[in-house]
C-alpha positions as CSV (number, residue, x, y, z in Angstrom):
1,M,130.5,-2.5,-216.0
2,V,128.1,0.2,-217.0
3,K,126.9,0.5,-213.4
4,E,130.4,0.9,-212.2
5,I,131.1,3.6,-214.7
6,T,127.9,5.5,-213.9
7,R,128.6,5.1,-210.1
8,D,132.1,6.6,-210.6
9,I,130.6,9.5,-212.7
10,K,128.0,10.2,-210.0
11,Q,130.7,10.2,-207.3
12,L,132.8,12.6,-209.4
13,D,129.7,14.8,-210.0
14,H,129.2,15.1,-206.2
15,A,132.8,15.9,-205.6
16,K,132.7,18.6,-208.3
17,R,129.6,20.1,-206.8
18,H,131.1,20.2,-203.3
19,L,134.4,21.6,-204.6
20,T,132.6,24.3,-206.5
21,T,130.6,25.2,-203.4
22,S,133.7,25.3,-201.3
23,I,135.5,27.6,-203.7
24,T,132.5,29.9,-204.0
25,T,132.2,30.1,-200.3
26,L,135.9,30.8,-199.8
27,N,135.7,33.6,-202.5
28,H,132.7,35.1,-200.6
29,L,134.6,34.9,-197.4
30,H,137.6,36.7,-199.0
31,M,135.3,39.4,-200.3
32,L,133.7,39.8,-196.9
33,A,137.0,40.1,-195.1
34,G,138.4,42.6,-197.6
35,G,135.2,44.6,-197.4
36,V,135.3,44.8,-193.6
37,D,138.9,45.9,-193.7
38,S,138.0,48.6,-196.2
39,L,135.1,49.7,-194.1
40,E,137.3,50.0,-191.1
41,A,139.9,52.1,-193.0
42,M,137.2,54.3,-194.5
43,T,135.5,55.0,-191.2
44,R,138.9,56.0,-189.7
45,R,139.3,58.5,-192.5
46,R,135.6,59.5,-192.1
47,Q,134.7,58.7,-195.7
48,Y,131.1,58.1,-194.9
49,G,129.8,58.4,-198.4
50,E,132.0,55.6,-199.6
51,V,131.2,53.6,-196.5
52,A,127.5,53.6,-197.3
53,N,128.1,52.2,-200.8
54,L,130.6,49.6,-199.6
55,L,128.4,48.6,-196.7
56,Q,125.6,47.6,-199.1
57,G,128.0,45.3,-201.0
58,V,129.3,43.8,-197.7
59,M,125.7,43.1,-196.7
60,N,125.0,41.4,-200.0
61,V,128.0,39.1,-199.6
62,L,127.0,38.4,-196.0
63,E,123.7,37.0,-197.2
64,H,125.5,34.1,-198.7
65,F,126.5,33.0,-195.1
66,H,123.0,32.9,-193.6
67,K,122.7,29.2,-194.3
68,Y,125.9,28.6,-192.3
């Protein structure tokens, strides 16, 4: 009975880890898409000072996707 319970807990721990990773990745993807949209809008308005700051943030978020 103890083995069954610990097996179930282990399975739930794996599911939680995968779910947390998926949510984090989706959040980074959302930030990346929003950042790229903002970069496009700022470059059209020629706000290059703001583009430089935002570009660094987008590059930081993009680092999370290198493993994919």
